[in-house]
All heavy atoms as a GROMACS GRO file, in nm:
protein
  621
    1MET      N    1  -0.654   1.034   4.109
    1MET     CA    2  -0.695   1.158   4.177
    1MET      C    3  -0.720   1.263   4.071
    1MET      O    4  -0.649   1.271   3.967
    1MET     CB    5  -0.584   1.200   4.273
    1MET     CG    6  -0.610   1.327   4.341
    1MET     SD    7  -0.476   1.386   4.450
    1MET     CE    8  -0.513   1.286   4.591
    2ARG      N    9  -0.823   1.351   4.107
    2ARG     CA   10  -0.851   1.462   4.007
    2ARG      C   11  -0.740   1.558   4.004
    2ARG      O   12  -0.666   1.578   4.104
    2ARG     CB   13  -0.968   1.530   4.056
    2ARG     CG   14  -1.099   1.464   4.044
    2ARG     CD   15  -1.218   1.548   4.105
    2ARG     NE   16  -1.223   1.681   4.056
    2ARG     CZ   17  -1.318   1.724   3.976
    2ARG    NH1   18  -1.411   1.650   3.930
    2ARG    NH2   19  -1.316   1.853   3.938
    3LEU      N   20  -0.714   1.617   3.888
    3LEU     CA   21  -0.606   1.709   3.873
    3LEU      C   22  -0.610   1.828   3.964
    3LEU      O   23  -0.522   1.865   4.025
    3LEU     CB   24  -0.599   1.758   3.724
    3LEU     CG   25  -0.496   1.860   3.686
    3LEU    CD1   26  -0.360   1.816   3.714
    3LEU    CD2   27  -0.523   1.905   3.541
    4ASP      N   28  -0.731   1.893   3.972
    4ASP     CA   29  -0.743   2.011   4.059
    4ASP      C   30  -0.713   1.975   4.210
    4ASP      O   31  -0.649   2.052   4.276
    4ASP     CB   32  -0.885   2.075   4.045
    4ASP     CG   33  -1.005   1.981   4.074
    4ASP    OD1   34  -0.981   1.863   4.085
    4ASP    OD2   35  -1.109   2.034   4.098
    5LYS      N   36  -0.756   1.861   4.248
    5LYS     CA   37  -0.728   1.823   4.393
    5LYS      C   38  -0.575   1.789   4.408
    5LYS      O   39  -0.524   1.832   4.508
    5LYS     CB   40  -0.807   1.696   4.427
    5LYS     CG   41  -0.791   1.663   4.571
    5LYS     CD   42  -0.889   1.565   4.621
    5LYS     CE   43  -0.870   1.536   4.762
    5LYS     NZ   44  -0.962   1.442   4.822
    6TYR      N   45  -0.511   1.726   4.309
    6TYR     CA   46  -0.370   1.702   4.322
    6TYR      C   47  -0.293   1.831   4.323
    6TYR      O   48  -0.197   1.844   4.408
    6TYR     CB   49  -0.321   1.617   4.203
    6TYR     CG   50  -0.168   1.593   4.212
    6TYR    CD1   51  -0.127   1.488   4.291
    6TYR    CD2   52  -0.076   1.670   4.136
    6TYR    CE1   53   0.009   1.468   4.298
    6TYR    CE2   54   0.052   1.650   4.155
    6TYR     CZ   55   0.103   1.546   4.231
    6TYR     OH   56   0.234   1.522   4.248
    7LEU      N   57  -0.325   1.933   4.248
    7LEU     CA   58  -0.257   2.061   4.252
    7LEU      C   59  -0.264   2.123   4.384
    7LEU      O   60  -0.175   2.189   4.441
    7LEU     CB   61  -0.303   2.153   4.137
    7LEU     CG   62  -0.281   2.106   3.996
    7LEU    CD1   63  -0.352   2.201   3.895
    7LEU    CD2   64  -0.129   2.110   3.970
    8LYS      N   65  -0.383   2.111   4.447
    8LYS     CA   66  -0.401   2.176   4.578
    8LYS      C   67  -0.331   2.098   4.690
    8LYS      O   68  -0.262   2.154   4.764
    8LYS     CB   69  -0.554   2.179   4.609
    8LYS     CG   70  -0.584   2.253   4.735
    8LYS     CD   71  -0.651   2.166   4.837
    8LYS     CE   72  -0.691   2.235   4.961
    8LYS     NZ   73  -0.644   2.168   5.080
    9VAL      N   74  -0.346   1.962   4.691
    9VAL     CA   75  -0.280   1.880   4.796
    9VAL      C   76  -0.128   1.892   4.790
    9VAL      O   77  -0.057   1.898   4.889
    9VAL     CB   78  -0.324   1.734   4.783
    9VAL    CG1   79  -0.244   1.643   4.875
    9VAL    CG2   80  -0.471   1.726   4.821
   10SER      N   81  -0.075   1.895   4.667
   10SER     CA   82   0.071   1.899   4.649
   10SER      C   83   0.126   2.050   4.672
   10SER      O   84   0.241   2.065   4.662
   10SER     CB   85   0.109   1.854   4.512
   10SER     OG   86   0.064   1.945   4.411
   11ARG      N   87   0.036   2.144   4.688
   11ARG     CA   88   0.069   2.276   4.719
   11ARG      C   89   0.131   2.350   4.593
   11ARG      O   90   0.204   2.450   4.600
   11ARG     CB   91   0.157   2.299   4.835
   11ARG     CG   92   0.123   2.230   4.964
   11ARG     CD   93   0.011   2.295   5.031
   11ARG     NE   94  -0.010   2.274   5.176
   11ARG     CZ   95  -0.045   2.156   5.232
   11ARG    NH1   96  -0.044   2.040   5.163
   11ARG    NH2   97  -0.067   2.144   5.361
   12LEU      N   98   0.114   2.298   4.469
   12LEU     CA   99   0.153   2.368   4.351
   12LEU      C  100   0.066   2.491   4.326
   12LEU      O  101   0.117   2.591   4.279
   12LEU     CB  102   0.147   2.263   4.232
   12LEU     CG  103   0.258   2.160   4.227
   12LEU    CD1  104   0.226   2.057   4.124
   12LEU    CD2  105   0.389   2.227   4.193
   13ILE      N  106  -0.065   2.471   4.359
   13ILE     CA  107  -0.159   2.588   4.347
   13ILE      C  108  -0.227   2.590   4.487
   13ILE      O  109  -0.260   2.491   4.546
   13ILE     CB  110  -0.254   2.574   4.234
   13ILE    CG1  111  -0.185   2.576   4.100
   13ILE    CG2  112  -0.364   2.686   4.246
   13ILE    CD1  113  -0.275   2.566   3.984
   14LYS      N  114  -0.245   2.718   4.541
   14LYS     CA  115  -0.281   2.735   4.680
   14LYS      C  116  -0.425   2.681   4.714
   14LYS      O  117  -0.449   2.620   4.811
   14LYS     CB  118  -0.273   2.877   4.715
   14LYS     CG  119  -0.260   2.906   4.859
   14LYS     CD  120  -0.221   3.051   4.890
   14LYS     CE  121  -0.161   3.063   5.022
   14LYS     NZ  122  -0.109   3.186   5.057
   15ARG      N  123  -0.525   2.707   4.626
   15ARG     CA  124  -0.656   2.672   4.650
   15ARG      C  125  -0.719   2.594   4.533
   15ARG      O  126  -0.674   2.611   4.418
   15ARG     CB  127  -0.747   2.795   4.673
   15ARG     CG  128  -0.718   2.856   4.804
   15ARG     CD  129  -0.808   2.981   4.834
   15ARG     NE  130  -0.745   3.090   4.763
   15ARG     CZ  131  -0.807   3.190   4.703
   15ARG    NH1  132  -0.941   3.193   4.708
   15ARG    NH2  133  -0.744   3.289   4.645
   16ARG      N  134  -0.811   2.508   4.566
   16ARG     CA  135  -0.873   2.418   4.455
   16ARG      C  136  -0.942   2.500   4.350
   16ARG      O  137  -0.954   2.464   4.234
   16ARG     CB  138  -0.955   2.313   4.525
   16ARG     CG  139  -1.003   2.210   4.430
   16ARG     CD  140  -1.059   2.090   4.508
   16ARG     NE  141  -1.110   1.985   4.420
   16ARG     CZ  142  -1.161   1.878   4.455
   16ARG    NH1  143  -1.167   1.844   4.578
   16ARG    NH2  144  -1.199   1.791   4.362
   17THR      N  145  -1.009   2.606   4.393
   17THR     CA  146  -1.086   2.690   4.303
   17THR      C  147  -0.990   2.759   4.208
   17THR      O  148  -1.022   2.766   4.083
   17THR     CB  149  -1.166   2.798   4.377
   17THR    OG1  150  -1.088   2.872   4.458
   17THR    CG2  151  -1.279   2.736   4.459
   18LEU      N  152  -0.870   2.801   4.248
   18LEU     CA  153  -0.775   2.854   4.164
   18LEU      C  154  -0.721   2.742   4.064
   18LEU      O  155  -0.695   2.774   3.946
   18LEU     CB  156  -0.655   2.916   4.236
   18LEU     CG  157  -0.685   3.041   4.323
   18LEU    CD1  158  -0.561   3.083   4.397
   18LEU    CD2  159  -0.738   3.150   4.237
   19ALA      N  160  -0.710   2.628   4.116
   19ALA     CA  161  -0.657   2.522   4.024
   19ALA      C  162  -0.761   2.492   3.918
   19ALA      O  163  -0.728   2.467   3.803
   19ALA     CB  164  -0.636   2.392   4.111
   20CYS      N  165  -0.896   2.496   3.952
   20CYS     CA  166  -1.006   2.477   3.856
   20CYS      C  167  -0.998   2.586   3.749
   20CYS      O  168  -1.005   2.560   3.632
   20CYS     CB  169  -1.141   2.477   3.919
   20CYS     SG  170  -1.177   2.322   4.009
   21GLU      N  171  -0.985   2.713   3.792
   21GLU     CA  172  -0.976   2.821   3.699
   21GLU      C  173  -0.860   2.808   3.608
   21GLU      O  174  -0.870   2.837   3.489
   21GLU     CB  175  -0.968   2.954   3.773
   21GLU     CG  176  -1.101   2.994   3.845
   21GLU     CD  177  -1.082   3.123   3.923
   21GLU    OE1  178  -0.985   3.199   3.899
   21GLU    OE2  179  -1.168   3.148   4.007
   22ALA      N  180  -0.742   2.767   3.657
   22ALA     CA  181  -0.623   2.754   3.573
   22ALA      C  182  -0.643   2.648   3.468
   22ALA      O  183  -0.611   2.668   3.346
   22ALA     CB  184  -0.500   2.722   3.658
   23CYS      N  185  -0.710   2.538   3.505
   23CYS     CA  186  -0.732   2.433   3.417
   23CYS      C  187  -0.831   2.475   3.308
   23CYS      O  188  -0.818   2.452   3.188
   23CYS     CB  189  -0.788   2.308   3.483
   23CYS     SG  190  -0.671   2.233   3.594
   24GLU      N  191  -0.936   2.544   3.349
   24GLU     CA  192  -1.048   2.592   3.248
   24GLU      C  193  -0.994   2.696   3.155
   24GLU      O  194  -1.036   2.704   3.049
   24GLU     CB  195  -1.160   2.644   3.331
   24GLU     CG  196  -1.241   2.534   3.401
   24GLU     CD  197  -1.343   2.589   3.500
   24GLU    OE1  198  -1.354   2.711   3.520
   24GLU    OE2  199  -1.418   2.502   3.559
   25ASN      N  200  -0.890   2.774   3.200
   25ASN     CA  201  -0.827   2.869   3.105
   25ASN      C  202  -0.711   2.821   3.028
   25ASN      O  203  -0.648   2.895   2.959
   25ASN     CB  204  -0.778   2.991   3.194
   25ASN     CG  205  -0.894   3.070   3.259
   25ASN    OD1  206  -1.004   3.073   3.204
   25ASN    ND2  207  -0.871   3.126   3.374
   26GLY      N  208  -0.692   2.685   3.034
   26GLY     CA  209  -0.587   2.626   2.948
   26GLY      C  210  -0.447   2.651   2.993
   26GLY      O  211  -0.351   2.634   2.913
   27LYS      N  212  -0.427   2.674   3.126
   27LYS     CA  213  -0.292   2.701   3.172
   27LYS      C  214  -0.228   2.577   3.234
   27LYS      O  215  -0.120   2.586   3.285
   27LYS     CB  216  -0.299   2.812   3.273
   27LYS     CG  217  -0.339   2.951   3.213
   27LYS     CD  218  -0.332   3.062   3.316
   27LYS     CE  219  -0.391   3.180   3.255
   27LYS     NZ  220  -0.293   3.248   3.173
   28VAL      N  221  -0.295   2.460   3.227
   28VAL     CA  222  -0.245   2.341   3.286
   28VAL      C  223  -0.247   2.231   3.177
   28VAL      O  224  -0.352   2.211   3.114
   28VAL     CB  225  -0.326   2.290   3.408
   28VAL    CG1  226  -0.267   2.168   3.470
   28VAL    CG2  227  -0.326   2.403   3.514
   29LYS      N  228  -0.139   2.162   3.153
   29LYS     CA  229  -0.127   2.060   3.055
   29LYS      C  230  -0.082   1.924   3.137
   29LYS      O  231   0.008   1.940   3.226
   29LYS     CB  232  -0.027   2.085   2.948
   29LYS     CG  233  -0.069   2.198   2.858
   29LYS     CD  234   0.037   2.210   2.747
   29LYS     CE  235   0.003   2.328   2.656
   29LYS     NZ  236   0.104   2.345   2.556
   30VAL      N  237  -0.142   1.818   3.102
   30VAL     CA  238  -0.098   1.688   3.149
   30VAL      C  239  -0.052   1.605   3.030
   30VAL      O  240  -0.126   1.583   2.940
   30VAL     CB  241  -0.210   1.611   3.232
   30VAL    CG1  242  -0.164   1.477   3.272
   30VAL    CG2  243  -0.253   1.691   3.350
   31ASN      N  244   0.074   1.563   3.033
   31ASN     CA  245   0.136   1.488   2.922
   31ASN      C  246   0.121   1.562   2.790
   31ASN      O  247   0.074   1.506   2.692
   31ASN     CB  248   0.077   1.346   2.919
   31ASN     CG  249   0.116   1.269   3.044
   31ASN    OD1  250   0.220   1.286   3.106
   31ASN    ND2  251   0.022   1.186   3.087
   32ASP      N  252   0.149   1.691   2.787
   32ASP     CA  253   0.138   1.777   2.677
   32ASP      C  254   0.002   1.801   2.613
   32ASP      O  255  -0.013   1.835   2.496
   32ASP     CB  256   0.236   1.726   2.563
   32ASP     CG  257   0.379   1.734   2.610
   32ASP    OD1  258   0.414   1.829   2.684
   32ASP    OD2  259   0.458   1.638   2.574
   33LYS      N  260  -0.108   1.768   2.692
   33LYS     CA  261  -0.240   1.792   2.641
   33LYS      C  262  -0.312   1.887   2.750
   33LYS      O  263  -0.299   1.869   2.866
   33LYS     CB  264  -0.324   1.666   2.631
   33LYS     CG  265  -0.267   1.576   2.527
   33LYS     CD  266  -0.348   1.445   2.517
   33LYS     CE  267  -0.285   1.360   2.415
   33LYS     NZ  268  -0.342   1.220   2.429
   34ILE      N  269  -0.384   1.984   2.698
   34ILE     CA  270  -0.460   2.076   2.790
   34ILE      C  271  -0.557   1.989   2.858
   34ILE      O  272  -0.632   1.913   2.802
   34ILE     CB  273  -0.525   2.191   2.715
   34ILE    CG1  274  -0.422   2.283   2.652
   34ILE    CG2  275  -0.622   2.266   2.806
   34ILE    CD1  276  -0.473   2.386   2.560
   35ALA      N  277  -0.558   2.010   2.998
   35ALA     CA  278  -0.639   1.914   3.079
   35ALA      C  279  -0.754   1.996   3.148
   35ALA      O  280  -0.738   2.108   3.189
   35ALA     CB  281  -0.548   1.850   3.185
   36LYS      N  282  -0.861   1.922   3.170
   36LYS     CA  283  -0.976   1.972   3.249
   36LYS      C  284  -0.946   1.945   3.397
   36LYS      O  285  -0.871   1.855   3.430
   36LYS     CB  286  -1.104   1.903   3.208
   36LYS     CG  287  -1.148   1.933   3.067
   36LYS     CD  288  -1.278   1.869   3.033
   36LYS     CE  289  -1.320   1.902   2.896
   36LYS     NZ  290  -1.448   1.840   2.858
   37PRO      N  291  -1.018   2.020   3.489
   37PRO     CA  292  -0.993   1.992   3.632
   37PRO      C  293  -1.025   1.851   3.673
   37PRO      O  294  -0.970   1.802   3.771
   37PRO     CB  295  -1.095   2.091   3.698
   37PRO     CG  296  -1.133   2.191   3.593
   37PRO     CD  297  -1.113   2.127   3.460
   38SER      N  298  -1.115   1.785   3.602
   38SER     CA  299  -1.154   1.647   3.640
   38SER      C  300  -1.062   1.542   3.576
   38SER      O  301  -1.083   1.424   3.604
   38SER     CB  302  -1.296   1.621   3.590
   38SER     OG  303  -1.303   1.633   3.452
   39ALA      N  304  -0.961   1.580   3.506
   39ALA     CA  305  -0.870   1.475   3.447
   39ALA      C  306  -0.805   1.395   3.559
   39ALA      O  307  -0.771   1.447   3.675
   39ALA     CB  308  -0.762   1.556   3.371
   40ASN      N  309  -0.780   1.273   3.533
   40ASN     CA  310  -0.716   1.184   3.627
   40ASN      C  311  -0.564   1.193   3.620
   40ASN      O  312  -0.510   1.187   3.509
   40ASN     CB  313  -0.765   1.042   3.599
   40ASN     CG  314  -0.754   0.946   3.718
   40ASN    OD1  315  -0.744   0.995   3.830
   40ASN    ND2  316  -0.753   0.821   3.695
   41VAL      N  317  -0.507   1.204   3.737
   41VAL     CA  318  -0.364   1.211   3.746
   41VAL      C  319  -0.308   1.079   3.810
   41VAL      O  320  -0.370   1.038   3.910
   41VAL     CB  321  -0.320   1.337   3.825
   41VAL    CG1  322  -0.171   1.340   3.838
   41VAL    CG2  323  -0.367   1.462   3.761
   42LYS      N  324  -0.204   1.022   3.753
   42LYS     CA  325  -0.142   0.909   3.820
   42LYS      C  326   0.008   0.930   3.817
   42LYS      O  327   0.063   1.024   3.759
   42LYS     CB  328  -0.175   0.781   3.733
   42LYS     CG  329  -0.134   0.787   3.588
   42LYS     CD  330  -0.187   0.672   3.514
   42LYS     CE  331  -0.157   0.671   3.373
   42LYS     NZ  332  -0.193   0.789   3.295
   43GLU      N  333   0.076   0.839   3.892
   43GLU     CA  334   0.225   0.859   3.907
   43GLU      C  335   0.292   0.843   3.769
   43GLU      O  336   0.253   0.757   3.687
   43GLU     CB  337   0.281   0.745   3.996
   43GLU     CG  338   0.234   0.762   4.148
   43GLU     CD  339   0.278   0.650   4.237
   43GLU    OE1  340   0.358   0.567   4.195
   43GLU    OE2  341   0.238   0.652   4.350
   44GLY      N  342   0.389   0.928   3.746
   44GLY     CA  343   0.461   0.928   3.617
   44GLY      C  344   0.413   1.029   3.525
   44GLY      O  345   0.476   1.058   3.420
   45ASP      N  346   0.295   1.091   3.550
   45ASP     CA  347   0.242   1.191   3.460
   45ASP      C  348   0.324   1.322   3.468
   45ASP      O  349   0.384   1.353   3.572
   45ASP     CB  350   0.104   1.233   3.489
   45ASP     CG  351  -0.003   1.128   3.445
   45ASP    OD1  352   0.034   1.041   3.366
   45ASP    OD2  353  -0.125   1.132   3.488
   46LYS      N  354   0.336   1.397   3.361
   46LYS     CA  355   0.407   1.525   3.355
   46LYS      C  356   0.300   1.634   3.347
   46LYS      O  357   0.217   1.636   3.265
   46LYS     CB  358   0.502   1.527   3.237
   46LYS     CG  359   0.617   1.435   3.258
   46LYS     CD  360   0.714   1.448   3.137
   46LYS     CE  361   0.823   1.343   3.168
   46LYS     NZ  362   0.895   1.311   3.045
   47ILE      N  363   0.308   1.726   3.442
   47ILE     CA  364   0.218   1.840   3.451
   47ILE      C  365   0.297   1.969   3.422
   47ILE      O  366   0.406   1.987   3.480
   47ILE     CB  367   0.154   1.853   3.594
   47ILE    CG1  368   0.076   1.720   3.625
   47ILE    CG2  369   0.065   1.973   3.606
   47ILE    CD1  370   0.026   1.718   3.769
   48GLU      N  371   0.238   2.046   3.329
   48GLU     CA  372   0.297   2.175   3.289
   48GLU      C  373   0.204   2.288   3.337
   48GLU      O  374   0.090   2.292   3.291
   48GLU     CB  375   0.323   2.180   3.143
   48GLU     CG  376   0.399   2.303   3.094
   48GLU     CD  377   0.418   2.307   2.943
   48GLU    OE1  378   0.487   2.207   2.899
   48GLU    OE2  379   0.361   2.388   2.875
   49LEU      N  380   0.260   2.377   3.422
   49LEU     CA  381   0.178   2.487   3.470
   49LEU      C  382   0.233   2.616   3.412
   49LEU      O  383   0.353   2.642   3.413
   49LEU     CB  384   0.186   2.497   3.626
   49LEU     CG  385   0.136   2.373   3.701
   49LEU    CD1  386   0.186   2.380   3.843
   49LEU    CD2  387  -0.009   2.372   3.700
   50THR      N  388   0.146   2.703   3.358
   50THR     CA  389   0.190   2.832   3.313
   50THR      C  390   0.132   2.943   3.404
   50THR      O  391   0.013   2.961   3.422
   50THR     CB  392   0.124   2.853   3.171
   50THR    OG1  393   0.164   2.748   3.090
   50THR    CG2  394   0.176   2.981   3.109
   51PHE      N  395   0.231   3.020   3.462
   51PHE     CA  396   0.198   3.131   3.550
   51PHE      C  397   0.258   3.255   3.477
   51PHE      O  398   0.380   3.285   3.488
   51PHE     CB  399   0.266   3.118   3.685
   51PHE     CG  400   0.215   3.002   3.767
   51PHE    CD1  401   0.298   2.892   3.790
   51PHE    CD2  402   0.089   3.000   3.815
   51PHE    CE1  403   0.250   2.787   3.869
   51PHE    CE2  404   0.040   2.900   3.895
   51PHE     CZ  405   0.121   2.792   3.916
   52GLY      N  406   0.171   3.326   3.406
   52GLY     CA  407   0.221   3.440   3.327
   52GLY      C  408   0.316   3.399   3.224
   52GLY      O  409   0.280   3.321   3.140
   53GLU      N  410   0.442   3.439   3.235
   53GLU     CA  411   0.544   3.399   3.132
   53GLU      C  412   0.626   3.289   3.188
   53GLU      O  413   0.712   3.230   3.120
   53GLU     CB  414   0.626   3.519   3.098
   53GLU     CG  415   0.548   3.618   3.022
   53GLU     CD  416   0.634   3.730   2.959
   53GLU    OE1  417   0.759   3.704   2.946
   53GLU    OE2  418   0.584   3.831   2.921
   54LYS      N  419   0.605   3.246   3.312
   54LYS     CA  420   0.680   3.144   3.375
   54LYS      C  421   0.613   3.012   3.353
   54LYS      O  422   0.492   2.996   3.383
   54LYS     CB  423   0.696   3.168   3.528
   54LYS     CG  424   0.785   3.076   3.598
   54LYS     CD  425   0.804   3.120   3.742
   54LYS     CE  426   0.897   3.026   3.821
   54LYS     NZ  427   0.906   3.059   3.964
   55ILE      N  428   0.688   2.907   3.312
   55ILE     CA  429   0.634   2.773   3.296
   55ILE      C  430   0.709   2.678   3.384
   55ILE      O  431   0.830   2.672   3.392
   55ILE     CB  432   0.651   2.727   3.142
   55ILE    CG1  433   0.573   2.825   3.055
   55ILE    CG2  434   0.607   2.582   3.127
   55ILE    CD1  435   0.592   2.798   2.909
   56ILE      N  436   0.626   2.604   3.462
   56ILE     CA  437   0.685   2.504   3.555
   56ILE      C  438   0.644   2.361   3.504
   56ILE      O  439   0.520   2.348   3.484
   56ILE     CB  440   0.635   2.527   3.698
   56ILE    CG1  441   0.677   2.662   3.748
   56ILE    CG2  442   0.684   2.416   3.795
   56ILE    CD1  443   0.619   2.705   3.878
   57THR      N  444   0.735   2.272   3.495
   57THR     CA  445   0.702   2.137   3.455
   57THR      C  446   0.741   2.042   3.568
   57THR      O  447   0.859   2.048   3.616
   57THR     CB  448   0.776   2.094   3.326
   57THR    OG1  449   0.750   2.192   3.226
   57THR    CG2  450   0.736   1.956   3.276
   58VAL      N  451   0.646   1.958   3.609
   58VAL     CA  452   0.678   1.868   3.719
   58VAL      C  453   0.633   1.726   3.682
   58VAL      O  454   0.545   1.707   3.593
   58VAL     CB  455   0.606   1.906   3.851
   58VAL    CG1  456   0.654   2.043   3.903
   58VAL    CG2  457   0.458   1.907   3.841
   59GLU      N  458   0.691   1.633   3.750
   59GLU     CA  459   0.652   1.488   3.723
   59GLU      C  460   0.589   1.441   3.849
   59GLU      O  461   0.646   1.462   3.964
   59GLU     CB  462   0.776   1.402   3.695
   59GLU     CG  463   0.741   1.258   3.666
   59GLU     CD  464   0.856   1.169   3.631
   59GLU    OE1  465   0.965   1.231   3.598
   59GLU    OE2  466   0.846   1.052   3.635
   60VAL      N  467   0.472   1.370   3.848
   60VAL     CA  468   0.408   1.316   3.959
   60VAL      C  469   0.488   1.201   4.015
   60VAL      O  470   0.508   1.101   3.944
   60VAL     CB  471   0.260   1.283   3.926
   60VAL    CG1  472   0.194   1.214   4.047
   60VAL    CG2  473   0.183   1.398   3.869
   61VAL      N  474   0.524   1.207   4.144
   61VAL     CA  475   0.600   1.102   4.210
   61VAL      C  476   0.514   1.018   4.289
   61VAL      O  477   0.521   0.893   4.291
   61VAL     CB  478   0.723   1.164   4.292
   61VAL    CG1  479   0.792   1.052   4.371
   61VAL    CG2  480   0.813   1.237   4.200
   62SER      N  481   0.422   1.082   4.366
   62SER     CA  482   0.326   1.006   4.452
   62SER      C  483   0.199   1.077   4.456
   62SER      O  484   0.188   1.195   4.433
   62SER     CB  485   0.389   0.985   4.595
   62SER     OG  486   0.398   1.112   4.657
   63ILE      N  487   0.093   1.006   4.499
   63ILE     CA  488  -0.040   1.058   4.513
   63ILE      C  489  -0.090   1.018   4.658
   63ILE      O  490  -0.080   0.904   4.702
   63ILE     CB  491  -0.136   0.998   4.409
   63ILE    CG1  492  -0.086   1.050   4.272
   63ILE    CG2  493  -0.280   1.035   4.438
   63ILE    CD1  494  -0.172   1.002   4.160
   64ALA      N  495  -0.140   1.121   4.729
   64ALA     CA  496  -0.201   1.096   4.864
   64ALA      C  497  -0.314   1.195   4.880
   64ALA      O  498  -0.305   1.302   4.835
   64ALA     CB  499  -0.089   1.120   4.966
   65GLU      N  500  -0.412   1.151   4.959
   65GLU     CA  501  -0.529   1.230   4.988
   65GLU      C  502  -0.499   1.347   5.080
   65GLU      O  503  -0.546   1.461   5.060
   65GLU     CB  504  -0.642   1.141   5.048
   65GLU     CG  505  -0.697   1.042   4.953
   65GLU     CD  506  -0.780   1.108   4.837
   65GLU    OE1  507  -0.854   1.203   4.863
   65GLU    OE2  508  -0.771   1.058   4.721
   66HIS      N  509  -0.418   1.317   5.184
   66HIS     CA  510  -0.381   1.425   5.278
   66HIS      C  511  -0.228   1.425   5.304
   66HIS      O  512  -0.168   1.316   5.328
   66HIS     CB  513  -0.452   1.408   5.410
   66HIS     CG  514  -0.598   1.403   5.399
   66HIS    ND1  515  -0.674   1.515   5.384
   66HIS    CD2  516  -0.691   1.301   5.398
   66HIS    CE1  517  -0.801   1.487   5.369
   66HIS    NE2  518  -0.818   1.355   5.378
   67VAL      N  519  -0.169   1.543   5.296
   67VAL     CA  520  -0.024   1.549   5.309
   67VAL      C  521   0.014   1.666   5.401
   67VAL      O  522  -0.054   1.773   5.388
   67VAL     CB  523   0.047   1.568   5.172
   67VAL    CG1  524   0.193   1.584   5.189
   67VAL    CG2  525   0.014   1.453   5.082
   68LEU      N  526   0.108   1.648   5.486
   68LEU     CA  527   0.146   1.769   5.570
   68LEU      C  528   0.228   1.871   5.481
   68LEU      O  529   0.279   1.828   5.377
   68LEU     CB  530   0.239   1.718   5.685
   68LEU     CG  531   0.178   1.623   5.781
   68LEU    CD1  532   0.287   1.574   5.875
   68LEU    CD2  533   0.066   1.693   5.860
   69LYS      N  534   0.226   1.989   5.522
   69LYS     CA  535   0.286   2.096   5.437
   69LYS      C  536   0.427   2.069   5.410
   69LYS      O  537   0.470   2.089   5.290
   69LYS     CB  538   0.269   2.229   5.517
   69LYS     CG  539   0.320   2.344   5.437
   69LYS     CD  540   0.298   2.479   5.507
   69LYS     CE  541   0.325   2.595   5.426
   69LYS     NZ  542   0.299   2.724   5.494
   70GLN      N  543   0.510   2.021   5.508
   70GLN     CA  544   0.648   1.998   5.483
   70GLN      C  545   0.674   1.871   5.382
   70GLN      O  546   0.779   1.858   5.334
   70GLN     CB  547   0.726   1.976   5.609
   70GLN     CG  548   0.687   1.858   5.699
   70GLN     CD  549   0.582   1.893   5.799
   70GLN    OE1  550   0.516   1.999   5.792
   70GLN    NE2  551   0.576   1.815   5.905
   71ASP      N  552   0.575   1.784   5.374
   71ASP     CA  553   0.590   1.663   5.281
   71ASP      C  554   0.528   1.688   5.144
   71ASP      O  555   0.544   1.602   5.061
   71ASP     CB  556   0.520   1.546   5.351
   71ASP     CG  557   0.591   1.505   5.491
   71ASP    OD1  558   0.706   1.535   5.498
   71ASP    OD2  559   0.512   1.456   5.574
   72ALA      N  560   0.466   1.799   5.122
   72ALA     CA  561   0.398   1.819   4.997
   72ALA      C  562   0.495   1.819   4.877
   72ALA      O  563   0.462   1.775   4.771
   72ALA     CB  564   0.317   1.955   5.001
   73ALA      N  565   0.618   1.882   4.894
   73ALA     CA  566   0.715   1.888   4.786
   73ALA      C  567   0.762   1.748   4.742
   73ALA      O  568   0.816   1.736   4.634
   73ALA     CB  569   0.830   1.980   4.828
   74ASP      N  570   0.744   1.646   4.827
   74ASP     CA  571   0.784   1.509   4.790
   74ASP      C  572   0.691   1.444   4.699
   74ASP      O  573   0.719   1.337   4.643
   74ASP     CB  574   0.801   1.426   4.916
   74ASP     CG  575   0.913   1.478   5.011
   74ASP    OD1  576   1.008   1.548   4.960
   74ASP    OD2  577   0.907   1.448   5.125
   75MET      N  578   0.571   1.503   4.672
   75MET     CA  579   0.472   1.449   4.581
   75MET      C  580   0.507   1.467   4.431
   75MET      O  581   0.451   1.401   4.346
   75MET     CB  582   0.342   1.510   4.606
   75MET     CG  583   0.285   1.472   4.744
   75MET     SD  584   0.119   1.544   4.768
   75MET     CE  585   0.024   1.441   4.651
   76TYR      N  586   0.606   1.551   4.401
   76TYR     CA  587   0.642   1.580   4.263
   76TYR      C  588   0.788   1.608   4.252
   76TYR      O  589   0.854   1.638   4.350
   76TYR     CB  590   0.559   1.698   4.207
   76TYR     CG  591   0.577   1.827   4.282
   76TYR    CD1  592   0.682   1.919   4.250
   76TYR    CD2  593   0.497   1.860   4.389
   76TYR    CE1  594   0.696   2.036   4.326
   76TYR    CE2  595   0.508   1.979   4.461
   76TYR     CZ  596   0.613   2.063   4.428
   76TYR     OH  597   0.630   2.182   4.498
   77LYS      N  598   0.841   1.598   4.126
   77LYS     CA  599   0.979   1.629   4.106
   77LYS      C  600   0.979   1.736   3.992
   77LYS      O  601   0.920   1.721   3.882
   77LYS     CB  602   1.046   1.504   4.055
   77LYS     CG  603   1.190   1.517   4.006
   77LYS     CD  604   1.260   1.392   3.983
   77LYS     CE  605   1.200   1.325   3.851
   77LYS     NZ  606   1.272   1.206   3.813
   78VAL      N  607   1.051   1.846   4.012
   78VAL     CA  608   1.058   1.956   3.916
   78VAL      C  609   1.146   1.909   3.803
   78VAL      O  610   1.259   1.869   3.831
   78VAL     CB  611   1.103   2.087   3.976
   78VAL    CG1  612   1.118   2.192   3.879
   78VAL    CG2  613   1.009   2.125   4.089
   79LEU      N  614   1.107   1.931   3.679
   79LEU     CA  615   1.190   1.890   3.562
   79LEU      C  616   1.245   2.017   3.502
   79LEU      O  617   1.209   2.126   3.510
   79LEU     CB  618   1.103   1.822   3.458
   79LEU     CG  619   1.032   1.693   3.512
   79LEU    CD1  620   0.949   1.638   3.394
   79LEU    CD2  621   1.132   1.586   3.551
   0.00000   0.00000   0.00000
């Protein structure tokens, strides 16, 4: 699954366009490498998001095309 779509579906970032902008500005890393919005994400990958001075690191647990809001947090594990 594309990185920008995963960020949106998992509700880590609210909208896909914001996810694209974050990736293009170098605020998203996958496995310690700055990633483009089109980067492929698979289970076990570590995603690091930078929001201002706050850094969130998560591990991808599952991938799904459509997820209910209450189940979105089950797609990743905060490290």
